[in-house]
N, C-alpha and C positions, 0 to 999 in steps of 0.2 A: 504494500500500500504506500502510496506517495505520502510524504510528510506533510500533514495538513497545516502544521504551524508555518512551514515555508510557503505553502499555497496561500494561506490567509495573509501573510505578510505581503506577498505580491498583489493580492486582491486589494488590500488597503492602499497600496501604492497606486494601482490603476484607478481606483474609485475615489481616492482622496477622502475616504471616510475615516473617522476616528476609530480607535480600537473598540470602544464601546458601541458605536453605531454598527460596526462590522459584525458584532456578535449576533445581530438579528439575521444575518445572512450565512451563518455557519452551516446550516442544513443545506443551503444552496451550494456552498463551497464543497461540502462533503459529496453531494449528489453528482456534481460535475467531475470531481476527482474520481469517483467510482466509475463514471462513464469513460473517462480517458483511460483509466487503468484497464477497463475491459477491452479496449482496443489494442493494447500493447501486446506484441508478440513475445517479448523477452521481459520477464519479471525483473531482471537486473537493471532495466532502464527507468524504473519508476521514480527514482529520486534524482535523475539527471536534471540539470537546470532548465533545459528546454521543455521537459515534461511537466515540471513544477509550474513553469510559466504558462504553458498551454492550459493546465488545469485552472489557474487563476484567470486566464483570459476567457475561458469558457464561462466561468462563474460570473465574471464581470459582464460578459455579453448578456447572460440571462438577467443579471441585475438591471442592466440598461433597458432591456425589453420590458421588465416589470415596472419600471419607474418612468417610462417615456411619456406617459399620457398626462402628466401634470401640466396644467395650464391650457390644455386643449379642451374647449367646450363645445365645438361644433366642427363638422366637416361636410363636404359635398362631393359625391361621386356620381357623376352623370345626373340622373333624375332623383337619386336618393339623397336626402338631406338629414343629418342627425344633429340635434341641438340638445345639449345638456344644460338644463336650467339649475342653477345652484340656489337653493333656498336658504336665505339668511334671515332668521327671525329678528 
């Protein structure tokens, strides 16, 4: 198994999150590390710097996908229009 401490350190570097904020994404980091490890043909490669960084990059990619909708309240695709109205009491 790839060293999750190293992966988390690279994830923090990529995301610019604090250590505390990154704790919320530990399961995401673990999941992406497991995925990358499943693709490796040689178990001896799992702690090479390139593999560690790839795990962190995959986790960061998923992080970006899950957090990219902030600030988007509407969009139009052809005839379809979506508007999200934010209710503020």
